Each structure stands twice: as C-alpha cells, then as structure tokens.
C-alpha positions, 0 to 999 in steps of 0.5 A: 499500500505504501509504496502505491501510495509513494509513486502517485505522490511522487508523479503529482509533485512533478505535475506542472500544476502542483509546481505552479501552486508551490510556486505561488504559495512559497511567494504568497509565504515570503509577502506576508513574511516580509509584511509581518517583519516591517510591521514589527520594527515598525512597533519597535520604533514607535513603542519600544516593545512587540507585543506577544499578542495582537488584540483588539484593545492593543489595535485600539490604543495605537 
C-alpha cells in the first residue's frame, strides 16, 4: 500500500500544476513574512516593544 501511495505522490509532485501551486504558495509566504517583519520593526521603533499577541485593545490604543 505504501509503495502505491509513494508513486502517486511522486507523480503528483512532478505535475506542472503542482509546481505552480508550490511557487505561488512560496511567494505568498515570503510576501506576508516581509509584511510581518515590517510591522514588527515599525512597532518596535514607535513603542519600544513588540507585543506577544495582538488584541483588539492593543490595536485600539495604537
């Protein structure tokens, strides 16, 4: 059973649509990670701290 699953998985990973999806997902991850870092830098510069959790109260005081 495992051999068939592995063959199907390998075939799927070599499919062009899968590769396009992987590329798009990676680009989206990089984009959101960059935005997260930028937000962290802005918060540290303005408040001197970076909250462990964003709450409605924290966002309302900003």
